DSSP file (Angstrom, degrees, kcal/mol; ACC not computed):
  #  RESIDUE AA STRUCTURE BP1 BP2  ACC     N-H-->O    O-->H-N    N-H-->O    O-->H-N    TCO  KAPPA ALPHA  PHI   PSI    X-CA   Y-CA   Z-CA
    1    1 A M              0   0    0      0, 0.0     2,-0.2     0, 0.0     0, 0.0   0.000 360.0 360.0 360.0 132.2   18.1  -24.3   54.2
    2    2 A A        -     0   0    0      1,-0.1     2,-0.5     0, 0.0     0, 0.0  -0.537 360.0-131.3 -80.3 139.8   15.8  -21.6   53.0
    3    3 A V        -     0   0    0     -2,-0.2     2,-0.5     2,-0.0    -1,-0.1  -0.794  16.7-142.2 -93.0 126.8   12.9  -22.6   50.8
    4    4 A Q        -     0   0    0     -2,-0.5     2,-0.4     0, 0.0     0, 0.0  -0.749  14.5-154.8 -90.0 133.2   12.4  -20.5   47.7
    5    5 A R        -     0   0    0     -2,-0.5     2,-0.2     3,-0.0     3,-0.0  -0.857  15.3-120.2-109.2 142.7    8.8  -19.8   46.7
    6    6 A K        -     0   0    0     -2,-0.4     2,-0.4     1,-0.1    -1,-0.0  -0.525  28.8-114.1 -76.8 144.4    7.7  -19.1   43.3
    7    7 A K        -     0   0    0     -2,-0.2     2,-0.6     1,-0.0    -1,-0.1  -0.649  28.7-150.3 -75.9 130.3    6.0  -15.8   42.6
    8    8 A T        -     0   0    0     -2,-0.4     2,-0.5    -3,-0.0    -3,-0.0  -0.902   8.1-160.3-104.3 128.1    2.4  -16.3   41.7
    9    9 A T        -     0   0    0     -2,-0.6     2,-0.3     0, 0.0    -2,-0.0  -0.891  15.1-129.7-108.2 137.0    0.8  -13.7   39.4
   10   10 A K        -     0   0    0     -2,-0.5     2,-0.7     1,-0.1    -2,-0.0  -0.623  21.2-120.2 -84.9 143.1   -2.9  -13.4   39.2
   11   11 A L        -     0   0    0     -2,-0.3     2,-0.3     4,-0.1    -1,-0.1  -0.725  37.8-175.8 -84.3 117.5   -4.5  -13.3   35.8
   12   12 A S     >  -     0   0    0     -2,-0.7     4,-1.9     1,-0.1     5,-0.2  -0.758  37.3-119.0-113.8 161.6   -6.3  -10.1   35.3
   13   13 A G  H  > S+     0   0    0     -2,-0.3     4,-2.4     1,-0.2     5,-0.2   0.840 114.2  55.9 -64.9 -34.0   -8.4   -8.8   32.5
   14   14 A Q  H  > S+     0   0    0      2,-0.2     4,-1.9     1,-0.2    -1,-0.2   0.891 107.2  48.6 -68.2 -38.7   -6.0   -6.0   31.8
   15   15 A A  H  > S+     0   0    0      2,-0.2     4,-2.0     1,-0.2    -2,-0.2   0.899 111.8  49.6 -67.0 -40.3   -3.1   -8.4   31.4
   16   16 A V  H  X S+     0   0    0     -4,-1.9     4,-2.3     1,-0.2    -2,-0.2   0.926 111.4  48.5 -64.2 -44.7   -5.1  -10.5   29.0
   17   17 A M  H  X S+     0   0    0     -4,-2.4     4,-2.3     1,-0.2    -1,-0.2   0.861 108.6  54.9 -64.8 -34.7   -6.2   -7.5   26.9
   18   18 A G  H  X S+     0   0    0     -4,-1.9     4,-2.0     2,-0.2    -1,-0.2   0.906 109.6  46.4 -63.5 -41.6   -2.6   -6.3   26.8
   19   19 A E  H  X S+     0   0    0     -4,-2.0     4,-2.4     2,-0.2    -2,-0.2   0.892 112.3  49.9 -67.9 -40.3   -1.4   -9.7   25.4
   20   20 A I  H  X S+     0   0    0     -4,-2.3     4,-2.4     1,-0.2    -2,-0.2   0.894 110.3  51.3 -64.5 -39.0   -4.3   -9.7   22.8
   21   21 A K  H  X S+     0   0    0     -4,-2.3     4,-2.3     2,-0.2    -2,-0.2   0.892 108.9  51.1 -64.9 -39.4   -3.3   -6.2   21.8
   22   22 A T  H  X S+     0   0    0     -4,-2.0     4,-2.3     2,-0.2    -2,-0.2   0.934 111.9  46.3 -63.0 -46.4    0.3   -7.2   21.3
   23   23 A L  H  X S+     0   0    0     -4,-2.4     4,-2.6     1,-0.2    -2,-0.2   0.882 111.8  51.9 -63.8 -38.2   -0.7  -10.1   19.1
   24   24 A A  H  X S+     0   0    0     -4,-2.4     4,-2.6     2,-0.2    -1,-0.2   0.896 109.8  49.1 -66.1 -39.1   -3.1   -7.9   17.2
   25   25 A M  H  X S+     0   0    0     -4,-2.3     4,-2.2     2,-0.2    -2,-0.2   0.914 112.4  47.6 -67.3 -42.0   -0.3   -5.4   16.5
   26   26 A L  H  X S+     0   0    0     -4,-2.3     4,-2.0     2,-0.2    -2,-0.2   0.936 114.4  46.5 -62.7 -45.5    2.1   -8.0   15.4
   27   27 A T  H  X S+     0   0    0     -4,-2.6     4,-2.3     1,-0.2    -2,-0.2   0.904 111.4  51.8 -63.9 -41.5   -0.5   -9.6   13.1
   28   28 A G  H  X S+     0   0    0     -4,-2.6     4,-2.7     1,-0.2    -1,-0.2   0.883 108.1  52.3 -61.6 -38.6   -1.4   -6.2   11.8
   29   29 A G  H  X S+     0   0    0     -4,-2.2     4,-2.6     2,-0.2    -1,-0.2   0.891 108.8  49.7 -64.7 -39.6    2.2   -5.5   11.0
   30   30 A V  H  X S+     0   0    0     -4,-2.0     4,-2.2     2,-0.2    -2,-0.2   0.908 112.9  47.3 -65.3 -40.9    2.5   -8.7    9.1
   31   31 A V  H  X S+     0   0    0     -4,-2.3     4,-2.5     2,-0.2     5,-0.2   0.932 113.2  47.5 -66.1 -45.4   -0.6   -7.9    7.1
   32   32 A I  H  X S+     0   0    0     -4,-2.7     4,-2.7     1,-0.2    -2,-0.2   0.909 112.6  50.3 -61.5 -42.0    0.6   -4.3    6.4
   33   33 A G  H  X S+     0   0    0     -4,-2.6     4,-2.4     2,-0.2    -1,-0.2   0.883 110.3  49.7 -64.0 -38.6    4.0   -5.7    5.4
   34   34 A S  H  X S+     0   0    0     -4,-2.2     4,-2.0     2,-0.2    -2,-0.2   0.919 113.2  45.3 -66.5 -43.4    2.4   -8.2    3.0
   35   35 A V  H  X S+     0   0    0     -4,-2.5     4,-1.9     2,-0.2    -2,-0.2   0.925 114.9  48.1 -65.8 -43.9    0.3   -5.6    1.3
   36   36 A G  H  X S+     0   0    0     -4,-2.7     4,-2.1    -5,-0.2    -2,-0.2   0.884 110.0  53.0 -63.2 -38.0    3.2   -3.2    1.1
   37   37 A G  H  X S+     0   0    0     -4,-2.4     4,-2.4     2,-0.2    -1,-0.2   0.869 106.6  52.0 -65.1 -37.2    5.4   -6.0   -0.3
   38   38 A K  H  X S+     0   0    0     -4,-2.0     4,-2.1     2,-0.2    -1,-0.2   0.882 109.1  50.7 -66.1 -36.9    2.8   -6.7   -3.0
   39   39 A M  H  X S+     0   0    0     -4,-1.9     4,-2.4     2,-0.2    -2,-0.2   0.897 109.3  50.8 -66.1 -39.1    2.8   -3.1   -4.0
   40   40 A I  H  X S+     0   0    0     -4,-2.1     4,-2.2     1,-0.2    -2,-0.2   0.924 110.9  48.7 -62.5 -44.4    6.6   -3.1   -4.2
   41   41 A D  H  X>S+     0   0    0     -4,-2.4     5,-2.1     1,-0.2     4,-0.6   0.874 111.6  49.9 -63.1 -36.9    6.5   -6.2   -6.4
   42   42 A K  H  <5S+     0   0    0     -4,-2.1     3,-0.5     2,-0.2    -2,-0.2   0.902 111.3  48.0 -69.2 -40.5    3.9   -4.5   -8.6
   43   43 A V  H  <5S+     0   0    0     -4,-2.4    -2,-0.2     1,-0.2    -1,-0.2   0.893 117.2  42.0 -66.7 -39.5    5.9   -1.3   -9.0
   44   44 A L  H  <5S-     0   0    0     -4,-2.2    -1,-0.2    -5,-0.2    -2,-0.2   0.470 106.0-127.3 -87.0  -1.7    9.1   -3.2   -9.9
   45   45 A N  T  <5 -     0   0    0     -4,-0.6     2,-0.4    -3,-0.5    -3,-0.2   0.950  34.8-168.5  52.9  55.8    7.3   -5.6  -12.2
   46   46 A V      < -     0   0    0     -5,-2.1     2,-0.8    10,-0.1    -1,-0.2  -0.604  17.9-133.6 -77.8 130.1    8.8   -8.7  -10.4
   47   47 A D    >   -     0   0    0     -2,-0.4     3,-0.9     1,-0.2    10,-0.1  -0.764  17.2-170.0 -86.9 111.4    8.2  -11.9  -12.3
   48   48 A A  T 3  S+     0   0    0     -2,-0.8    -1,-0.2     1,-0.2    -2,-0.0   0.686  82.6  59.3 -74.9 -18.0    6.9  -14.5   -9.8
   49   49 A T  T 3  S+     0   0    0      2,-0.0    -1,-0.2     0, 0.0     2,-0.1   0.475  74.7 120.2 -90.8  -1.7    7.3  -17.4  -12.3
   50   50 A A    <   -     0   0    0     -3,-0.9     4,-0.1     1,-0.1    -4,-0.0  -0.408  48.6-160.4 -65.6 136.3   11.1  -16.9  -12.8
   51   51 A T        +     0   0    0     -2,-0.1    -1,-0.1     2,-0.1     3,-0.1   0.803  66.6  63.7 -89.9 -31.2   13.0  -20.0  -11.8
   52   52 A G  S    S-     0   0    0      1,-0.2     2,-0.4     0, 0.0    -2,-0.0  -0.073 106.0 -62.6 -83.2-173.0   16.5  -18.5  -11.3
   53   53 A F        -     0   0    0      1,-0.0     2,-0.5     2,-0.0    -1,-0.2  -0.595  51.5-157.3 -75.0 128.0   17.6  -15.9   -8.8
   54   54 A N     >  -     0   0    0     -2,-0.4     4,-0.6     1,-0.1     3,-0.2  -0.937  12.8-163.0-113.7 119.3   15.8  -12.6   -9.4
   55   55 A V  T >4 S+     0   0    0     -2,-0.5     3,-1.0     1,-0.2     4,-0.4   0.867  92.2  57.2 -69.1 -36.5   17.5   -9.4   -8.1
   56   56 A K  G >> S+     0   0    0      1,-0.3     3,-1.2     2,-0.2     4,-0.5   0.841  99.7  59.4 -63.2 -32.1   14.2   -7.5   -8.3
   57   57 A A  G 34 S+     0   0    0      1,-0.2     3,-0.4    -3,-0.2    -1,-0.3   0.728  95.2  63.9 -69.8 -20.4   12.6  -10.0   -6.0
   58   58 A M  G <X S+     0   0    0     -3,-1.0     4,-1.8    -4,-0.6    -1,-0.2   0.668  86.1  74.3 -75.8 -15.9   15.1   -9.2   -3.3
   59   59 A A  H <> S+     0   0    0     -3,-1.2     4,-2.8    -4,-0.4     5,-0.3   0.904  90.4  56.5 -64.1 -41.1   13.8   -5.6   -3.0
   60   60 A R  H  X S+     0   0    0     -4,-0.5     4,-2.4    -3,-0.4     5,-0.2   0.951 110.7  39.6 -59.6 -55.2   10.7   -6.6   -1.1
   61   61 A P  H  > S+     0   0    0      0, 0.0     4,-2.5     0, 0.0     5,-0.2   0.883 116.8  51.5 -65.8 -34.2   12.4   -8.4    1.8
   62   62 A I  H  X S+     0   0    0     -4,-1.8     4,-2.3     2,-0.2    -2,-0.2   0.943 113.1  43.7 -66.6 -45.9   15.2   -5.8    2.0
   63   63 A V  H  X S+     0   0    0     -4,-2.8     4,-2.8     2,-0.2     5,-0.2   0.932 116.2  47.0 -64.5 -45.5   12.7   -2.9    2.2
   64   64 A L  H  X S+     0   0    0     -4,-2.4     4,-2.4    -5,-0.3    27,-0.2   0.907 113.9  46.9 -65.9 -41.4   10.4   -4.6    4.6
   65   65 A L  H  X S+     0   0    0     -4,-2.5     4,-2.5    -5,-0.2     5,-0.2   0.900 113.7  49.7 -65.4 -39.1   13.2   -5.7    6.9
   66   66 A G  H  X S+     0   0    0     -4,-2.3     4,-2.7    -5,-0.2     5,-0.2   0.926 112.2  46.3 -65.0 -44.9   14.7   -2.2    6.8
   67   67 A V  H  X S+     0   0    0     -4,-2.8     4,-2.5     2,-0.2     5,-0.2   0.905 114.1  49.3 -64.2 -41.4   11.4   -0.5    7.6
   68   68 A G  H  X S+     0   0    0     -4,-2.4     4,-1.9    -5,-0.2    -2,-0.2   0.921 114.1  43.9 -64.6 -44.0   10.7   -3.0   10.4
   69   69 A A  H  X S+     0   0    0     -4,-2.5     4,-1.9     2,-0.2    -2,-0.2   0.921 115.5  47.8 -68.4 -43.4   14.2   -2.5   12.0
   70   70 A A  H  X S+     0   0    0     -4,-2.7     4,-2.7    -5,-0.2     5,-0.3   0.918 112.7  49.0 -64.1 -43.0   14.1    1.3   11.6
   71   71 A G  H  X S+     0   0    0     -4,-2.5     4,-1.8    -5,-0.2    -1,-0.2   0.879 110.8  50.5 -63.7 -37.7   10.6    1.5   13.1
   72   72 A N  H  < S+     0   0    0     -4,-1.9    -1,-0.2    -5,-0.2    -2,-0.2   0.849 116.6  40.9 -68.9 -34.5   11.6   -0.7   16.0
   73   73 A L  H  < S+     0   0    0     -4,-1.9    -2,-0.2    -5,-0.1    -1,-0.2   0.858 122.5  36.6 -81.4 -36.8   14.7    1.4   16.7
   74   74 A M  H  < S+     0   0    0     -4,-2.7    -3,-0.2    -5,-0.2    -2,-0.2   0.777  96.0  86.5 -92.7 -28.5   13.2    4.9   16.2
   75   75 A L     <  -     0   0    0     -4,-1.8    -4,-0.0    -5,-0.3     0, 0.0  -0.464  51.2-166.5 -78.8 146.6    9.7    4.7   17.5
   76   76 A K        +     0   0    0     -2,-0.1    -1,-0.1     5,-0.0    -4,-0.0   0.752  63.2  89.9 -99.3 -32.2    8.9    5.3   21.2
   77   77 A D     >  -     0   0    0      1,-0.1     4,-1.9     2,-0.0     5,-0.2  -0.516  69.8-144.8 -70.7 126.3    5.4    3.9   21.4
   78   78 A P  H  > S+     0   0    0      0, 0.0     4,-1.8     0, 0.0    -1,-0.1   0.821  98.8  55.3 -63.5 -30.0    5.4    0.2   22.3
   79   79 A N  H  > S+     0   0    0      2,-0.2     4,-1.9     1,-0.2     5,-0.1   0.910 108.7  46.7 -68.2 -41.1    2.4   -0.5   20.1
   80   80 A M  H  > S+     0   0    0      2,-0.2     4,-2.5     1,-0.2    -1,-0.2   0.830 108.6  56.6 -69.7 -30.9    4.0    1.1   17.1
   81   81 A K  H  X S+     0   0    0     -4,-1.9     4,-2.2     2,-0.2    -1,-0.2   0.898 107.2  48.9 -64.6 -39.4    7.2   -1.0   17.8
   82   82 A M  H  X S+     0   0    0     -4,-1.8     4,-2.0     2,-0.2    -2,-0.2   0.893 110.2  50.9 -66.1 -39.3    5.1   -4.1   17.7
   83   83 A L  H  X S+     0   0    0     -4,-1.9     4,-1.8     2,-0.2    -2,-0.2   0.917 111.1  48.2 -62.7 -43.5    3.6   -3.0   14.4
   84   84 A A  H  X S+     0   0    0     -4,-2.5     4,-2.3     1,-0.2    -2,-0.2   0.866 108.2  54.8 -65.6 -36.0    7.1   -2.4   13.0
   85   85 A T  H  X S+     0   0    0     -4,-2.2     4,-2.1     1,-0.2    -1,-0.2   0.887 106.5  51.9 -63.5 -38.3    8.2   -5.8   14.3
   86   86 A G  H  X S+     0   0    0     -4,-2.0     4,-2.0     2,-0.2    -2,-0.2   0.878 107.7  51.3 -64.6 -38.3    5.3   -7.3   12.3
   87   87 A V  H  X S+     0   0    0     -4,-1.8     4,-1.8     2,-0.2    -2,-0.2   0.915 110.3  49.7 -64.3 -41.9    6.4   -5.5    9.1
   88   88 A G  H  X S+     0   0    0     -4,-2.3     4,-2.0     1,-0.2    -2,-0.2   0.871 108.4  53.0 -63.2 -36.4    9.9   -6.9    9.7
   89   89 A A  H  X S+     0   0    0     -4,-2.1     4,-2.4     2,-0.2    -1,-0.2   0.881 106.2  52.7 -66.3 -37.5    8.5  -10.4   10.1
   90   90 A A  H  X S+     0   0    0     -4,-2.0     4,-2.2     1,-0.2    -1,-0.2   0.883 108.5  51.6 -63.9 -37.0    6.7  -10.0    6.8
   91   91 A G  H  X S+     0   0    0     -4,-1.8     4,-2.0   -27,-0.2    -2,-0.2   0.884 108.7  50.3 -64.3 -38.7   10.0   -9.1    5.3
   92   92 A M  H  X S+     0   0    0     -4,-2.0     4,-2.2     2,-0.2    -2,-0.2   0.912 110.3  49.6 -65.7 -42.4   11.6  -12.2    6.8
   93   93 A L  H  X S+     0   0    0     -4,-2.4     4,-1.8     1,-0.2    11,-0.3   0.906 112.2  47.4 -63.0 -41.4    8.8  -14.4    5.4
   94   94 A S  H  X S+     0   0    0     -4,-2.2     4,-1.9     2,-0.2    -1,-0.2   0.841 109.4  54.8 -70.9 -30.7    9.2  -12.9    1.9
   95   95 A G  H  X S+     0   0    0     -4,-2.0     4,-2.4     2,-0.2     5,-0.2   0.905 107.8  49.0 -65.2 -41.1   13.0  -13.4    2.1
   96   96 A V  H  X S+     0   0    0     -4,-2.2     4,-2.7     1,-0.2     6,-0.5   0.890 110.1  52.4 -63.0 -38.8   12.5  -17.1    2.9
   97   97 A K  H  X S+     0   0    0     -4,-1.8     4,-1.1     1,-0.2    -2,-0.2   0.877 110.5  47.6 -65.6 -37.3   10.1  -17.2   -0.1
   98   98 A V  H  < S+     0   0    0     -4,-1.9    -2,-0.2     2,-0.2    -1,-0.2   0.928 119.5  37.5 -69.4 -44.7   12.7  -15.7   -2.4
   99   99 A F  H  < S+     0   0    0     -4,-2.4    -2,-0.2     1,-0.2    -3,-0.2   0.922 127.8  31.0 -76.7 -44.5   15.6  -17.9   -1.3
  100  100 A L  H  < S-     0   0    0     -4,-2.7    -3,-0.2    -5,-0.2    -1,-0.2   0.574  93.1-133.5 -92.8  -9.7   13.8  -21.2   -0.8
  101  101 A K  S  < S+     0   0    0     -4,-1.1     2,-0.4    -5,-0.4    -4,-0.2   0.773  73.3 108.8  59.5  26.8   11.1  -20.8   -3.5
  102  102 A K        -     0   0    0     -6,-0.5     2,-0.6    -5,-0.1    -2,-0.2  -0.999  67.4-135.2-133.4 134.5    8.6  -22.0   -0.9
  103  103 A D    >   -     0   0    0     -2,-0.4     3,-1.2     1,-0.1     4,-0.3  -0.783   8.5-152.9 -88.6 124.1    6.0  -20.0    0.8
  104  104 A L  T 3  S+     0   0    0     -2,-0.6     3,-0.3   -11,-0.3    -1,-0.1   0.800  96.3  42.5 -67.1 -27.2    5.9  -20.8    4.5
  105  105 A L  T >  S+     0   0    0      1,-0.2     3,-1.0     2,-0.1     4,-0.4   0.271  83.7 101.9-102.0  11.4    2.2  -19.9    4.8
  106  106 A A  G X  S+     0   0    0     -3,-1.2     3,-1.0     1,-0.2     4,-0.3   0.850  77.1  55.1 -66.6 -34.5    1.1  -21.5    1.6
  107  107 A G  G >  S+     0   0    0     -4,-0.3     3,-0.5    -3,-0.3    -1,-0.2   0.631  94.2  70.6 -75.0 -12.1   -0.5  -24.5    3.2
  108  108 A L  G <  S+     0   0    0     -3,-1.0    -1,-0.2     1,-0.2    -2,-0.2   0.678  89.3  60.4 -79.6 -15.7   -2.7  -22.5    5.5
  109  109 A S  G <  S+     0   0    0     -3,-1.0     2,-1.0    -4,-0.4    -1,-0.2   0.659  88.9  72.5 -88.2 -14.3   -5.0  -21.3    2.8
  110  110 A D    <   +     0   0    0     -3,-0.5     3,-0.3    -4,-0.3    -1,-0.2  -0.700  46.2 137.6-107.0  82.9   -6.3  -24.7    1.6
  111  111 A F        +     0   0    0     -2,-1.0    -1,-0.2     1,-0.2    -2,-0.1   0.499  53.5  82.2 -97.9  -5.2   -8.7  -25.9    4.3
  112  112 A N  S    S-     0   0    0     -3,-0.2    -1,-0.2     1,-0.1    -2,-0.1   0.534  88.3-134.7 -82.9  -4.2  -11.4  -27.2    2.0
  113  113 A M        +     0   0    0     -3,-0.3    -2,-0.1     1,-0.1    -1,-0.1   0.898  40.9 165.1  55.3  44.8   -9.7  -30.6    1.2
  114  114 A S        -     0   0    0      1,-0.2     6,-1.3     8,-0.1     7,-0.3   0.769  29.9-161.0 -67.5 -23.8  -10.4  -30.2   -2.5
  115  115 A G    >   -     0   0    0      5,-0.2     3,-0.7     3,-0.1     2,-0.3  -0.277  33.5 -15.9  84.2-165.1   -7.9  -32.9   -3.2
  116  116 A I  G >  S-     0   0    0      6,-0.2     3,-1.5     1,-0.2     5,-0.4  -0.606 127.6  -2.0 -84.3 137.0   -6.1  -33.8   -6.4
  117  117 A D  G 3  S-     0   0    0     -2,-0.3    -1,-0.2     1,-0.3    -2,-0.1   0.616 113.4 -84.4  59.8  16.7   -7.3  -32.5   -9.7
  118  118 A G  G <  S+     0   0    0     -3,-0.7    -1,-0.3     3,-0.1    -3,-0.1   0.761  90.9 135.6  64.4  25.1  -10.2  -30.7   -8.0
  119  119 A L  S <  S-     0   0    0     -3,-1.5    -4,-0.1     2,-0.1    -1,-0.1   0.503  75.8-111.6 -83.9  -3.3  -12.4  -33.9   -8.1
  120  120 A G  S    S+     0   0    0     -6,-1.3    -5,-0.2     1,-0.3    -3,-0.1   0.479  73.7 137.0  85.8   0.9  -13.5  -33.4   -4.6
  121  121 A E        -     0   0    0     -5,-0.4    -1,-0.3    -7,-0.3    -5,-0.2  -0.558  62.8-102.6 -77.1 145.2  -11.6  -36.4   -3.4
  122  122 A P        -     0   0    0      0, 0.0    -6,-0.2     0, 0.0    -8,-0.1  -0.363  21.4-126.7 -66.8 149.9   -9.7  -36.0   -0.1
  123  123 A A  S    S+     0   0    0      1,-0.2     2,-0.6    -8,-0.1    -2,-0.0   0.819 102.0  47.8 -67.4 -30.6   -6.0  -35.4   -0.4
  124  124 A V  S    S-     0   0    0    -11,-0.0     2,-0.4     2,-0.0    -1,-0.2  -0.958  86.0-143.1-113.1 119.3   -5.4  -38.3    2.0
  125  125 A Y        -     0   0    0     -2,-0.6     2,-0.4    -4,-0.1    -2,-0.0  -0.668  21.2-180.0 -86.2 132.2   -7.3  -41.5    1.2
  126  126 A R        -     0   0    0     -2,-0.4     3,-0.1     3,-0.0    -2,-0.0  -0.987  33.0-109.3-129.3 141.6   -8.6  -43.5    4.1
  127  127 A E        -     0   0    0     -2,-0.4     2,-0.1     1,-0.1     0, 0.0  -0.441  42.7-107.5 -64.6 137.2  -10.6  -46.7    4.0
  128  128 A P        -     0   0    0      0, 0.0     2,-0.4     0, 0.0    -1,-0.1  -0.448  35.2-141.3 -67.1 140.8  -14.2  -46.1    5.1
  129  129 A M        -     0   0    0     -2,-0.1     2,-0.7    -3,-0.1    -3,-0.0  -0.868   6.2-148.5-108.9 136.4  -14.8  -47.6    8.5
  130  130 A N        +     0   0    0     -2,-0.4     0, 0.0     1,-0.1     0, 0.0  -0.905  16.3 179.2-101.1 110.5  -18.0  -49.3    9.6
  131  131 A L        +     0   0    0     -2,-0.7     2,-0.2     2,-0.1    -1,-0.1   0.418  45.5 106.6 -94.2   2.0  -18.5  -48.6   13.2
  132  132 A S        -     0   0    0      1,-0.0     2,-0.5     0, 0.0    -2,-0.1  -0.515  66.4-131.2 -81.1 152.1  -21.7  -50.5   13.7
  133  133 A I        -     0   0    0     -2,-0.2     2,-0.1     3,-0.0     3,-0.1  -0.886  20.3-124.1-105.2 128.2  -21.7  -53.8   15.5
  134  134 A E        -     0   0    0     -2,-0.5     2,-0.1     1,-0.1    -1,-0.0  -0.392  33.6-100.1 -70.3 147.6  -23.4  -56.8   13.9
  135  135 A R        -     0   0    0      1,-0.1     2,-0.7    -2,-0.1    -1,-0.1  -0.447  34.5-124.1 -68.7 139.1  -26.1  -58.5   15.9
  136  136 A Y        +     0   0    0     -2,-0.1    -1,-0.1    -3,-0.1    -3,-0.0  -0.772  31.6 176.0 -90.0 116.8  -24.9  -61.7   17.5
  137  137 A N        -     0   0    0     -2,-0.7     2,-0.1     2,-0.0    -2,-0.0  -0.888  17.9-152.6-120.5  97.4  -27.0  -64.7   16.6
  138  138 A P        -     0   0    0      0, 0.0     2,-1.3     0, 0.0    -2,-0.0  -0.372  18.8-121.4 -71.5 150.6  -25.6  -67.9   18.1
  139  139 A D        +     0   0    0     -2,-0.1    -2,-0.0     0, 0.0     0, 0.0  -0.722  48.5 165.5 -92.6  87.4  -26.2  -71.2   16.4
  140  140 A L        -     0   0    0     -2,-1.3     3,-0.1     1,-0.1     2,-0.1  -0.736  40.7-102.3-104.4 151.8  -28.0  -73.1   19.2
  141  141 A P        -     0   0    0      0, 0.0     2,-0.1     0, 0.0    -1,-0.1  -0.390  47.3 -95.9 -68.8 151.5  -30.0  -76.3   18.9
  142  142 A A        -     0   0    0     -2,-0.1     2,-0.3     1,-0.1     0, 0.0  -0.426  37.6-134.7 -69.1 139.5  -33.8  -76.0   18.9
  143  143 A L        -     0   0    0     -2,-0.1     2,-0.2    -3,-0.1    -1,-0.1  -0.701  15.6-120.0 -95.1 147.5  -35.4  -76.4   22.2
  144  144 A S        -     0   0    0     -2,-0.3     5,-0.0     1,-0.1    -1,-0.0  -0.599  30.7-112.4 -84.4 149.5  -38.5  -78.5   22.6
  145  145 A S    >   -     0   0    0     -2,-0.2     3,-1.4     1,-0.1     4,-0.1  -0.463  20.6-120.2 -79.0 153.1  -41.6  -76.8   24.0
  146  146 A P  G >  S+     0   0    0      0, 0.0     3,-1.0     0, 0.0    -1,-0.1   0.697 108.9  65.8 -68.3 -17.2  -42.9  -77.8   27.5
  147  147 A T  G 3  S+     0   0    0      1,-0.2    -3,-0.0     3,-0.0    -2,-0.0   0.676  90.2  65.2 -77.8 -15.2  -46.2  -79.0   26.1
  148  148 A S  G <  S+     0   0    0     -3,-1.4     2,-0.5     2,-0.0    -1,-0.2   0.451  75.1 111.2 -86.7   2.2  -44.6  -81.8   24.1
  149  149 A F    <   -     0   0    0     -3,-1.0    21,-0.0    -4,-0.1     0, 0.0  -0.636  44.8-175.9 -79.1 126.5  -43.5  -83.6   27.3
  150  150 A N    >>  -     0   0    0     -2,-0.5     3,-1.0     1,-0.1     4,-0.6  -0.974  15.8-158.6-122.8 115.6  -45.4  -86.8   27.9
  151  151 A P  H >> S+     0   0    0      0, 0.0     4,-0.6     0, 0.0     3,-0.5   0.750  89.5  65.3 -67.9 -22.0  -44.7  -88.6   31.2
  152  152 A E  H 3> S+     0   0    0      1,-0.2     4,-0.6     2,-0.2     3,-0.4   0.805  93.0  61.5 -70.7 -26.5  -45.9  -91.9   29.8
  153  153 A D  H <4 S+     0   0    0     -3,-1.0    -1,-0.2     1,-0.2     3,-0.2   0.827 112.0  38.1 -64.9 -29.3  -43.0  -92.0   27.3
  154  154 A Y  H <X S+     0   0    0     -4,-0.6     4,-1.0    -3,-0.5     3,-0.5   0.458  93.3  88.3-100.3  -2.4  -40.6  -91.9   30.2
  155  155 A A  H  < S+     0   0    0     -4,-0.6     3,-0.2    -3,-0.4     6,-0.2   0.828  82.5  58.3 -67.8 -31.8  -42.6  -94.3   32.5
  156  156 A S  T  < S+     0   0    0     -4,-0.6    -1,-0.2     1,-0.2    -2,-0.1   0.813 106.2  49.6 -69.1 -27.6  -41.0  -97.4   31.1
  157  157 A N  T  4 S+     0   0    0     -3,-0.5     2,-0.7    -4,-0.2    -1,-0.2   0.747 103.2  67.0 -79.9 -23.5  -37.5  -96.1   32.0
  158  158 A V  S  < S-     0   0    0     -4,-1.0     3,-0.4    -3,-0.2     2,-0.4  -0.870  70.5-170.4-104.5 113.1  -38.6  -95.3   35.6
  159  159 A E        +     0   0    0     -2,-0.7     3,-0.1     1,-0.2    -3,-0.1  -0.826  66.0  19.1-104.1 140.3  -39.4  -98.4   37.6
  160  160 A G  S    S+     0   0    0     -2,-0.4     2,-0.5     1,-0.3    -1,-0.2   0.657  84.8 131.7  83.0  17.1  -40.9  -98.3   41.0
  161  161 A I        -     0   0    0     -3,-0.4    -1,-0.3    -6,-0.2    -3,-0.1  -0.887  53.4-128.5-104.4 131.4  -42.3  -94.8   40.7
  162  162 A A    >>  -     0   0    0     -2,-0.5     4,-1.1    -3,-0.1     3,-0.6  -0.262  21.9-109.6 -73.7 162.9  -45.9  -94.3   41.7
  163  163 A E  H 3> S+     0   0    0      1,-0.2     4,-1.2     2,-0.2     3,-0.3   0.856 117.5  57.0 -63.2 -36.4  -48.5  -92.5   39.5
  164  164 A E  H 3> S+     0   0    0      1,-0.2     4,-1.0     2,-0.2    -1,-0.2   0.805 103.1  55.0 -67.0 -27.6  -48.7  -89.5   41.8
  165  165 A D  H <> S+     0   0    0     -3,-0.6     4,-1.7     1,-0.2    -1,-0.2   0.818 101.5  58.8 -72.8 -29.4  -44.9  -89.0   41.4
  166  166 A L  H  X S+     0   0    0     -4,-1.1     4,-1.9    -3,-0.3    -2,-0.2   0.857 101.1  53.9 -68.5 -33.0  -45.3  -88.9   37.6
  167  167 A S  H  X S+     0   0    0     -4,-1.2     4,-1.4     1,-0.2    -1,-0.2   0.852 106.3  53.7 -67.9 -32.1  -47.7  -86.0   37.9
  168  168 A Y  H  X S+     0   0    0     -4,-1.0     4,-1.3     2,-0.2    -2,-0.2   0.902 107.9  49.6 -66.5 -40.2  -45.0  -84.2   39.9
  169  169 A I  H  < S+     0   0    0     -4,-1.7    -2,-0.2     1,-0.2    -1,-0.2   0.859 105.7  58.2 -65.7 -35.7  -42.5  -84.8   37.1
  170  170 A E  H  < S+     0   0    0     -4,-1.9    -1,-0.2     1,-0.2    -2,-0.2   0.860 102.8  52.9 -64.1 -35.1  -45.0  -83.5   34.6
  171  171 A I  H  <        0   0    0     -4,-1.4    -1,-0.2     1,-0.3    -2,-0.2   0.869 360.0 360.0 -68.6 -37.6  -45.2  -80.1   36.4
  172  172 A I     <        0   0    0     -4,-1.3    -1,-0.3    -5,-0.1    -2,-0.2   0.520 360.0 360.0 -69.8 360.0  -41.4  -79.7   36.4
């Protein structure tokens, strides 16, 4: 049975730069589409606070999707195709915003954690944690000092021990 080996591709600087360029073109297309969409909304006087279905608001995603698709089909340069794809993606994002009344990118702009009512409180409350460890002080009985030992106090308990042995006990 033949063993199939995977092709290993080496990572080169040119390949990395090509990928970064592709991402930059897509991002640039989304930015251009967003700016163009805001201009379309301004020209058509679209009311962003309207709660019902707004026909004027549909112009922005339709125009952006149309420009993105046409640019992708008609342009020959791959960089311009990526730019047109980004414009189409901006149209898709604005279409989702029109239909669902939710902006998919709205949560990305608030990184400051300003919290509720602008009081500076964090949006998610967490109990403060004390990570310090308290010093361990065991409750031990007091020890007597070695200078308070008197061998004569214990001589009555010890019978038959010579005086020289008592000096040995005193040293211990």
